[in-house]
KEKE-309485 format. One record per residue: residue number from 1; x, y, z of N, C-alpha, C in turn. Coordinates in Angstrom, 2 decimals, padded with zeros to 5 digits, always signed. Layout:
N
pt resi=NUM | nx=X | ny=Y | nz=Z | cax=X | cay=Y | caz=Z | cx=X | cy=Y | cz=Z
...
***
This chain:
117
pt resi=1 | nx=+018.22 | ny=+021.98 | nz=-014.27 | cax=+018.67 | cay=+020.73 | caz=-014.84 | cx=+017.92 | cy=+020.48 | cz=-016.15
pt resi=2 | nx=+018.64 | ny=+020.11 | nz=-017.14 | cax=+018.10 | cay=+019.85 | caz=-018.47 | cx=+017.44 | cy=+018.47 | cz=-018.50
pt resi=3 | nx=+016.18 | ny=+018.36 | nz=-019.00 | cax=+015.49 | cay=+017.06 | caz=-019.03 | cx=+016.22 | cy=+016.00 | cz=-019.86
pt resi=4 | nx=+017.14 | ny=+016.43 | nz=-020.74 | cax=+017.87 | cay=+015.43 | caz=-021.53 | cx=+019.00 | cy=+014.81 | cz=-020.72
pt resi=5 | nx=+019.38 | ny=+015.46 | nz=-019.62 | cax=+020.39 | cay=+014.89 | caz=-018.74 | cx=+019.77 | cy=+013.75 | cz=-017.94
pt resi=6 | nx=+020.58 | ny=+012.83 | nz=-017.54 | cax=+020.09 | cay=+011.70 | caz=-016.75 | cx=+020.45 | cy=+011.90 | cz=-015.28
pt resi=7 | nx=+019.57 | ny=+011.46 | nz=-014.43 | cax=+019.87 | cay=+011.44 | caz=-013.00 | cx=+020.38 | cy=+010.05 | cz=-012.66
pt resi=8 | nx=+021.34 | ny=+009.96 | nz=-011.77 | cax=+021.79 | cay=+008.64 | caz=-011.35 | cx=+020.90 | cy=+008.14 | cz=-010.22
pt resi=9 | nx=+021.10 | ny=+006.93 | nz=-009.80 | cax=+020.24 | cay=+006.32 | caz=-008.78 | cx=+020.33 | cy=+007.08 | cz=-007.45
pt resi=10 | nx=+021.48 | ny=+007.65 | nz=-007.17 | cax=+021.64 | cay=+008.44 | caz=-005.94 | cx=+020.78 | cy=+009.71 | cz=-006.01
pt resi=11 | nx=+020.73 | ny=+010.34 | nz=-007.17 | cax=+019.90 | cay=+011.53 | caz=-007.35 | cx=+018.42 | cy=+011.19 | cz=-007.16
pt resi=12 | nx=+018.00 | ny=+010.09 | nz=-007.75 | cax=+016.60 | cay=+009.66 | caz=-007.63 | cx=+016.27 | cy=+009.35 | cz=-006.17
pt resi=13 | nx=+017.18 | ny=+008.70 | nz=-005.47 | cax=+016.97 | cay=+008.38 | caz=-004.06 | cx=+016.87 | cy=+009.65 | cz=-003.22
pt resi=14 | nx=+017.69 | ny=+010.65 | nz=-003.54 | cax=+017.64 | cay=+011.93 | caz=-002.84 | cx=+016.29 | cy=+012.60 | cz=-003.05
pt resi=15 | nx=+015.80 | ny=+012.59 | nz=-004.28 | cax=+014.47 | cay=+013.15 | caz=-004.57 | cx=+013.38 | cy=+012.39 | cz=-003.83
pt resi=16 | nx=+013.53 | ny=+011.08 | nz=-003.74 | cax=+012.55 | cay=+010.26 | caz=-003.03 | cx=+012.50 | cy=+010.65 | cz=-001.55
pt resi=17 | nx=+013.66 | ny=+010.81 | nz=-000.95 | cax=+013.72 | cay=+011.20 | caz=+000.47 | cx=+013.10 | cy=+012.59 | cz=+000.65
pt resi=18 | nx=+013.42 | ny=+013.51 | nz=-000.25 | cax=+012.86 | cay=+014.85 | caz=-000.17 | cx=+011.34 | cy=+014.82 | cz=-000.32
pt resi=19 | nx=+010.85 | ny=+014.06 | nz=-001.28 | cax=+009.40 | cay=+013.95 | caz=-001.49 | cx=+008.72 | cy=+013.37 | cz=-000.26
pt resi=20 | nx=+009.32 | ny=+012.32 | nz=+000.31 | cax=+008.75 | cay=+011.70 | caz=+001.50 | cx=+008.72 | cy=+012.69 | cz=+002.66
pt resi=21 | nx=+009.79 | ny=+013.46 | nz=+002.81 | cax=+009.84 | cay=+014.49 | caz=+003.85 | cx=+008.71 | cy=+015.50 | cz=+003.66
pt resi=22 | nx=+008.57 | ny=+016.01 | nz=+002.44 | cax=+007.50 | cay=+016.97 | caz=+002.16 | cx=+006.13 | cy=+016.37 | cz=+002.49
pt resi=23 | nx=+005.93 | ny=+015.12 | nz=+002.14 | cax=+004.65 | cay=+014.48 | caz=+002.41 | cx=+004.40 | cy=+014.39 | cz=+003.91
pt resi=24 | nx=+005.41 | ny=+013.98 | nz=+004.66 | cax=+005.27 | cay=+013.81 | caz=+006.11 | cx=+004.99 | cy=+015.12 | cz=+006.84
pt resi=25 | nx=+005.47 | ny=+016.24 | nz=+006.30 | cax=+005.24 | cay=+017.53 | caz=+006.95 | cx=+004.09 | cy=+018.28 | cz=+006.28
pt resi=26 | nx=+003.26 | ny=+017.54 | nz=+005.55 | cax=+002.03 | cay=+018.07 | caz=+004.94 | cx=+002.27 | cy=+019.15 | cz=+003.89
pt resi=27 | nx=+003.40 | ny=+019.12 | nz=+003.23 | cax=+003.67 | cay=+020.03 | caz=+002.11 | cx=+003.41 | cy=+019.26 | cz=+000.80
pt resi=28 | nx=+002.13 | ny=+019.01 | nz=+000.56 | cax=+001.73 | cay=+018.13 | caz=-000.53 | cx=+002.02 | cy=+018.72 | cz=-001.91
pt resi=29 | nx=+001.93 | ny=+020.05 | nz=-002.05 | cax=+002.29 | cay=+020.68 | caz=-003.34 | cx=+003.78 | cy=+020.48 | cz=-003.63
pt resi=30 | nx=+004.60 | ny=+020.66 | nz=-002.63 | cax=+006.05 | cay=+020.46 | caz=-002.80 | cx=+006.37 | cy=+019.01 | cz=-003.10
pt resi=31 | nx=+005.71 | ny=+018.12 | nz=-002.42 | cax=+005.90 | cay=+016.70 | caz=-002.66 | cx=+005.50 | cy=+016.36 | cz=-004.10
pt resi=32 | nx=+004.37 | ny=+016.88 | nz=-004.52 | cax=+003.88 | cay=+016.64 | caz=-005.87 | cx=+004.88 | cy=+017.13 | cz=-006.91
pt resi=33 | nx=+005.41 | ny=+018.33 | nz=-006.73 | cax=+006.40 | cay=+018.86 | caz=-007.67 | cx=+007.65 | cy=+018.00 | cz=-007.71
pt resi=34 | nx=+008.07 | ny=+017.52 | nz=-006.55 | cax=+009.27 | cay=+016.69 | caz=-006.47 | cx=+009.08 | cy=+015.36 | cz=-007.21
pt resi=35 | nx=+007.94 | ny=+014.71 | nz=-006.99 | cax=+007.74 | cay=+013.42 | caz=-007.67 | cx=+007.52 | cy=+013.61 | cz=-009.17
pt resi=36 | nx=+006.99 | ny=+014.76 | nz=-009.56 | cax=+006.87 | cay=+015.03 | caz=-011.00 | cx=+008.26 | cy=+015.13 | cz=-011.65
pt resi=37 | nx=+009.21 | ny=+015.71 | nz=-010.93 | cax=+010.58 | cay=+015.75 | caz=-011.43 | cx=+011.12 | cy=+014.32 | cz=-011.53
pt resi=38 | nx=+010.89 | ny=+013.52 | nz=-010.51 | cax=+011.33 | cay=+012.12 | caz=-010.55 | cx=+010.76 | cy=+011.41 | cz=-011.77
pt resi=39 | nx=+009.48 | ny=+011.62 | nz=-012.01 | cax=+008.81 | cay=+010.93 | caz=-013.12 | cx=+009.30 | cy=+011.46 | cz=-014.47
pt resi=40 | nx=+009.73 | ny=+012.70 | nz=-014.52 | cax=+010.28 | cay=+013.24 | caz=-015.76 | cx=+011.54 | cy=+012.48 | cz=-016.17
pt resi=41 | nx=+012.32 | ny=+012.08 | nz=-015.17 | cax=+013.57 | cay=+011.38 | caz=-015.43 | cx=+013.43 | cy=+009.87 | cz=-015.37
pt resi=42 | nx=+012.43 | ny=+009.40 | nz=-014.68 | cax=+012.21 | cay=+007.95 | caz=-014.52 | cx=+010.71 | cy=+007.70 | cz=-014.60
pt resi=43 | nx=+010.17 | ny=+007.69 | nz=-015.82 | cax=+008.72 | cay=+007.63 | caz=-015.99 | cx=+008.10 | cy=+006.28 | cz=-015.65
pt resi=44 | nx=+008.90 | ny=+005.32 | nz=-015.25 | cax=+008.37 | cay=+004.02 | caz=-014.83 | cx=+008.48 | cy=+003.83 | cz=-013.32
pt resi=45 | nx=+008.73 | ny=+004.90 | nz=-012.59 | cax=+008.92 | cay=+004.83 | caz=-011.14 | cx=+007.55 | cy=+004.70 | cz=-010.46
pt resi=46 | nx=+007.25 | ny=+003.49 | nz=-010.04 | cax=+005.94 | cay=+003.19 | caz=-009.44 | cx=+005.77 | cy=+003.91 | cz=-008.11
pt resi=47 | nx=+006.83 | ny=+003.99 | nz=-007.32 | cax=+006.73 | cay=+004.69 | caz=-006.04 | cx=+006.36 | cy=+006.15 | cz=-006.26
pt resi=48 | nx=+007.03 | ny=+006.82 | nz=-007.20 | cax=+006.77 | cay=+008.23 | caz=-007.46 | cx=+005.34 | cy=+008.45 | cz=-007.96
pt resi=49 | nx=+004.88 | ny=+007.60 | nz=-008.85 | cax=+003.51 | cay=+007.74 | caz=-009.37 | cx=+002.49 | cy=+007.52 | cz=-008.25
pt resi=50 | nx=+002.75 | ny=+006.53 | nz=-007.40 | cax=+001.86 | cay=+006.29 | caz=-006.26 | cx=+001.84 | cy=+007.46 | cz=-005.31
pt resi=51 | nx=+002.99 | ny=+008.07 | nz=-005.07 | cax=+003.07 | cay=+009.24 | caz=-004.19 | cx=+002.34 | cy=+010.43 | cz=-004.82
pt resi=52 | nx=+002.42 | ny=+010.55 | nz=-006.14 | cax=+001.70 | cay=+011.62 | caz=-006.83 | cx=+000.19 | cy=+011.47 | cz=-006.62
pt resi=53 | nx=-000.29 | ny=+010.24 | nz=-006.68 | cax=-001.71 | cay=+009.98 | caz=-006.44 | cx=-002.06 | cy=+010.34 | cz=-004.99
pt resi=54 | nx=-001.20 | ny=+009.95 | nz=-004.05 | cax=-001.45 | cay=+010.27 | caz=-002.64 | cx=-001.51 | cy=+011.78 | cz=-002.42
pt resi=55 | nx=-000.62 | ny=+012.52 | nz=-003.08 | cax=-000.63 | cay=+013.98 | caz=-002.94 | cx=-001.92 | cy=+014.57 | cz=-003.49
pt resi=56 | nx=-002.35 | ny=+014.10 | nz=-004.65 | cax=-003.60 | cay=+014.59 | caz=-005.23 | cx=-004.76 | cy=+014.32 | cz=-004.29
pt resi=57 | nx=-004.76 | ny=+013.15 | nz=-003.67 | cax=-005.81 | cay=+012.82 | caz=-002.70 | cx=-005.76 | cy=+013.77 | cz=-001.51
pt resi=58 | nx=-004.58 | ny=+014.00 | nz=-000.97 | cax=-004.43 | cay=+014.89 | caz=+000.19 | cx=-004.84 | cy=+016.32 | cz=-000.14
pt resi=59 | nx=-004.66 | ny=+016.71 | nz=-001.40 | cax=-005.05 | cay=+018.05 | caz=-001.84 | cx=-006.52 | cy=+018.11 | cz=-002.27
pt resi=60 | nx=-007.23 | ny=+016.99 | nz=-002.07 | cax=-008.65 | cay=+016.88 | caz=-002.44 | cx=-008.89 | cy=+017.12 | cz=-003.92
pt resi=61 | nx=-007.92 | ny=+016.79 | nz=-004.73 | cax=-008.05 | cay=+016.91 | caz=-006.18 | cx=-008.48 | cy=+015.55 | cz=-006.73
pt resi=62 | nx=-009.74 | ny=+015.22 | nz=-006.50 | cax=-010.24 | cay=+013.87 | caz=-006.80 | cx=-010.31 | cy=+013.59 | cz=-008.29
pt resi=63 | nx=-010.56 | ny=+014.61 | nz=-009.10 | cax=-010.54 | cay=+014.40 | caz=-010.55 | cx=-009.14 | cy=+013.97 | cz=-011.00
pt resi=64 | nx=-008.14 | ny=+014.59 | nz=-010.40 | cax=-006.76 | cay=+014.25 | caz=-010.73 | cx=-006.43 | cy=+012.82 | cz=-010.27
pt resi=65 | nx=-006.92 | ny=+012.43 | nz=-009.12 | cax=-006.70 | cay=+011.05 | caz=-008.64 | cx=-007.26 | cy=+010.06 | cz=-009.66
pt resi=66 | nx=-008.47 | ny=+010.32 | nz=-010.13 | cax=-009.10 | cay=+009.42 | caz=-011.10 | cx=-008.28 | cy=+009.40 | cz=-012.40
pt resi=67 | nx=-007.84 | ny=+010.56 | nz=-012.85 | cax=-007.03 | cay=+010.62 | caz=-014.07 | cx=-005.71 | cy=+009.87 | cz=-013.89
pt resi=68 | nx=-005.06 | ny=+010.06 | nz=-012.76 | cax=-003.76 | cay=+009.44 | caz=-012.51 | cx=-003.86 | cy=+007.93 | cz=-012.34
pt resi=69 | nx=-005.04 | ny=+007.43 | nz=-012.06 | cax=-005.21 | cay=+005.99 | caz=-011.82 | cx=-005.98 | cy=+005.30 | cz=-012.95
pt resi=70 | nx=-006.11 | ny=+005.96 | nz=-014.09 | cax=-006.81 | cay=+005.34 | caz=-015.22 | cx=-006.11 | cy=+004.05 | cz=-015.66
pt resi=71 | nx=-004.79 | ny=+004.08 | nz=-015.73 | cax=-004.03 | cay=+002.91 | caz=-016.18 | cx=-003.44 | cy=+002.20 | cz=-014.96
pt resi=72 | nx=-004.22 | ny=+001.32 | nz=-014.38 | cax=-003.77 | cay=+000.63 | caz=-013.17 | cx=-002.67 | cy=-000.38 | cz=-013.46
pt resi=73 | nx=-002.49 | ny=-000.77 | nz=-014.72 | cax=-001.42 | cay=-001.71 | caz=-015.05 | cx=-000.04 | cy=-001.11 | cz=-014.77
pt resi=74 | nx=+000.03 | ny=+000.21 | nz=-014.70 | cax=+001.29 | cay=+000.88 | caz=-014.36 | cx=+001.82 | cy=+000.38 | cz=-013.02
pt resi=75 | nx=+000.91 | ny=+000.04 | nz=-012.11 | cax=+001.29 | cay=-000.34 | caz=-010.75 | cx=+001.43 | cy=-001.86 | cz=-010.56
pt resi=76 | nx=+001.34 | ny=-002.63 | nz=-011.63 | cax=+001.39 | cay=-004.09 | caz=-011.53 | cx=+002.65 | cy=-004.62 | cz=-010.85
pt resi=77 | nx=+003.75 | ny=-003.90 | nz=-010.94 | cax=+005.00 | cay=-004.41 | caz=-010.38 | cx=+005.07 | cy=-004.30 | cz=-008.86
pt resi=78 | nx=+004.17 | ny=-003.55 | nz=-008.25 | cax=+004.16 | cay=-003.42 | caz=-006.79 | cx=+002.72 | cy=-003.53 | cz=-006.30
pt resi=79 | nx=+002.36 | ny=-004.70 | nz=-005.85 | cax=+000.96 | cay=-004.98 | caz=-005.46 | cx=+000.51 | cy=-004.15 | cz=-004.26
pt resi=80 | nx=+001.43 | ny=-003.82 | nz=-003.35 | cax=+001.04 | cay=-003.00 | caz=-002.19 | cx=+000.67 | cy=-001.59 | cz=-002.63
pt resi=81 | nx=+001.49 | ny=-001.00 | nz=-003.48 | cax=+001.17 | cay=+000.33 | caz=-003.99 | cx=-000.10 | cy=+000.27 | cz=-004.83
pt resi=82 | nx=-000.22 | ny=-000.77 | nz=-005.63 | cax=-001.40 | cay=-000.92 | caz=-006.47 | cx=-002.69 | cy=-000.96 | cz=-005.64
pt resi=83 | nx=-002.67 | ny=-001.71 | nz=-004.57 | cax=-003.84 | cay=-001.81 | caz=-003.70 | cx=-004.17 | cy=-000.46 | cz=-003.05
pt resi=84 | nx=-003.14 | ny=+000.23 | nz=-002.57 | cax=-003.34 | cay=+001.54 | caz=-001.96 | cx=-003.92 | cy=+002.53 | cz=-002.96
pt resi=85 | nx=-003.41 | ny=+002.51 | nz=-004.16 | cax=-003.87 | cay=+003.43 | caz=-005.21 | cx=-005.31 | cy=+003.09 | cz=-005.61
pt resi=86 | nx=-005.63 | ny=+001.81 | nz=-005.64 | cax=-007.01 | cay=+001.40 | caz=-005.93 | cx=-007.97 | cy=+001.93 | cz=-004.87
pt resi=87 | nx=-007.56 | ny=+001.88 | nz=-003.62 | cax=-008.40 | cay=+002.43 | caz=-002.55 | cx=-008.58 | cy=+003.94 | cz=-002.69
pt resi=88 | nx=-007.50 | ny=+004.63 | nz=-003.06 | cax=-007.61 | cay=+006.07 | caz=-003.26 | cx=-008.51 | cy=+006.38 | cz=-004.46
pt resi=89 | nx=-008.43 | ny=+005.54 | nz=-005.49 | cax=-009.31 | cay=+005.72 | caz=-006.66 | cx=-010.77 | cy=+005.53 | cz=-006.24
pt resi=90 | nx=-011.05 | ny=+004.50 | nz=-005.45 | cax=-012.42 | cay=+004.26 | caz=-004.99 | cx=-012.93 | cy=+005.45 | cz=-004.17
pt resi=91 | nx=-012.09 | ny=+005.98 | nz=-003.31 | cax=-012.46 | cay=+007.15 | caz=-002.50 | cx=-012.74 | cy=+008.36 | cz=-003.40
pt resi=92 | nx=-011.89 | ny=+008.58 | nz=-004.39 | cax=-012.06 | cay=+009.72 | caz=-005.30 | cx=-013.36 | cy=+009.58 | cz=-006.09
pt resi=93 | nx=-013.63 | ny=+008.38 | nz=-006.57 | cax=-014.88 | cay=+008.15 | caz=-007.31 | cx=-016.09 | cy=+008.47 | cz=-006.43
pt resi=94 | nx=-016.03 | ny=+008.04 | nz=-005.19 | cax=-017.11 | cay=+008.32 | caz=-004.25 | cx=-017.26 | cy=+009.84 | cz=-004.04
pt resi=95 | nx=-016.15 | ny=+010.53 | nz=-003.84 | cax=-016.19 | cay=+011.98 | caz=-003.63 | cx=-016.74 | cy=+012.72 | cz=-004.85
pt resi=96 | nx=-016.56 | ny=+012.13 | nz=-006.03 | cax=-017.04 | cay=+012.75 | caz=-007.26 | cx=-018.47 | cy=+012.34 | cz=-007.60
pt resi=97 | nx=-019.11 | ny=+011.59 | nz=-006.69 | cax=-020.49 | cay=+011.19 | caz=-006.90 | cx=-020.65 | cy=+009.98 | cz=-007.80
pt resi=98 | nx=-019.59 | ny=+009.26 | nz=-008.03 | cax=-019.64 | cay=+008.06 | caz=-008.87 | cx=-019.67 | cy=+006.83 | cz=-007.97
pt resi=99 | nx=-020.72 | ny=+006.77 | nz=-007.16 | cax=-020.84 | cay=+005.76 | caz=-006.11 | cx=-020.84 | cy=+004.33 | cz=-006.64
pt resi=100 | nx=-021.54 | ny=+004.09 | nz=-007.74 | cax=-021.62 | cay=+002.73 | caz=-008.28 | cx=-020.24 | cy=+002.22 | cz=-008.67
pt resi=101 | nx=-019.43 | ny=+003.06 | nz=-009.32 | cax=-018.07 | cay=+002.66 | caz=-009.70 | cx=-017.21 | cy=+002.43 | cz=-008.47
pt resi=102 | nx=-017.38 | ny=+003.28 | nz=-007.47 | cax=-016.62 | cay=+003.15 | caz=-006.24 | cx=-016.95 | cy=+001.83 | cz=-005.53
pt resi=103 | nx=-018.26 | ny=+001.54 | nz=-005.43 | cax=-018.68 | cay=+000.29 | caz=-004.77 | cx=-018.15 | cy=-000.93 | cz=-005.51
pt resi=104 | nx=-018.16 | ny=-000.87 | nz=-006.84 | cax=-017.65 | cay=-001.98 | caz=-007.64 | cx=-016.16 | cy=-002.20 | cz=-007.37
pt resi=105 | nx=-015.41 | ny=-001.14 | nz=-007.26 | cax=-013.99 | cay=-001.23 | caz=-006.99 | cx=-013.72 | cy=-001.77 | cz=-005.59
pt resi=106 | nx=-014.49 | ny=-001.30 | nz=-004.61 | cax=-014.33 | cay=-001.79 | caz=-003.24 | cx=-014.68 | cy=-003.27 | cz=-003.16
pt resi=107 | nx=-015.72 | ny=-003.68 | nz=-003.87 | cax=-016.09 | cay=-005.11 | caz=-003.90 | cx=-014.96 | cy=-005.93 | cz=-004.50
pt resi=108 | nx=-014.36 | ny=-005.44 | nz=-005.59 | cax=-013.23 | cay=-006.13 | caz=-006.20 | cx=-012.08 | cy=-006.26 | cz=-005.20
pt resi=109 | nx=-011.77 | ny=-005.17 | nz=-004.50 | cax=-010.68 | cay=-005.21 | caz=-003.52 | cx=-010.99 | cy=-006.17 | cz=-002.38
pt resi=110 | nx=-012.23 | ny=-006.16 | nz=-001.92 | cax=-012.64 | cay=-007.05 | caz=-000.83 | cx=-012.55 | cy=-008.51 | cz=-001.27
pt resi=111 | nx=-013.08 | ny=-008.79 | nz=-002.45 | cax=-013.04 | cay=-010.16 | caz=-002.97 | cx=-011.61 | cy=-010.64 | cz=-003.21
pt resi=112 | nx=-010.76 | ny=-009.78 | nz=-003.77 | cax=-009.38 | cay=-010.19 | caz=-004.02 | cx=-008.61 | cy=-010.35 | cz=-002.71
pt resi=113 | nx=-008.97 | ny=-009.57 | nz=-001.70 | cax=-008.33 | cay=-009.71 | caz=-000.38 | cx=-008.67 | cy=-011.02 | cz=+000.28
pt resi=114 | nx=-009.91 | ny=-011.46 | nz=+000.11 | cax=-010.32 | cay=-012.75 | caz=+000.69 | cx=-009.60 | cy=-013.91 | cz=+000.02
pt resi=115 | nx=-009.39 | ny=-013.79 | nz=-001.29 | cax=-008.71 | cay=-014.87 | caz=-002.03 | cx=-007.26 | cy=-014.98 | cz=-001.60
pt resi=116 | nx=-006.67 | ny=-013.86 | nz=-001.21 | cax=-005.26 | cay=-013.87 | caz=-000.82 | cx=-005.05 | cy=-014.48 | cz=+000.56
pt resi=117 | nx=-006.11 | ny=-014.55 | nz=+001.35 | cax=-005.97 | cay=-015.07 | caz=+002.72 | cx=-005.89 | cy=-016.56 | cz=+002.74
***
């Protein structure tokens, strides 16, 4: 498929189902490739970007998790995905030995969770 061609919403939904299937059966590389295709055609797809972060985490590619979550404003439209991605970022920072940054992020999440209650 040529990147200049557009996928319709049905095509995107099919890719989403396929990516979710790959994720559920622990085929994280396949899931990652599928969501990258989704993002090539729909670069504002918050679900796909969140799934890409989850795949990187499952593959223990913590540097990639940190890189993929540099711009957290990307996830502003979906607070549930944003919170999940923030937790994965905190975990990745911890795994990379950046404990102070990780603790700061967890404190932010804890404080913001209390305010929401």
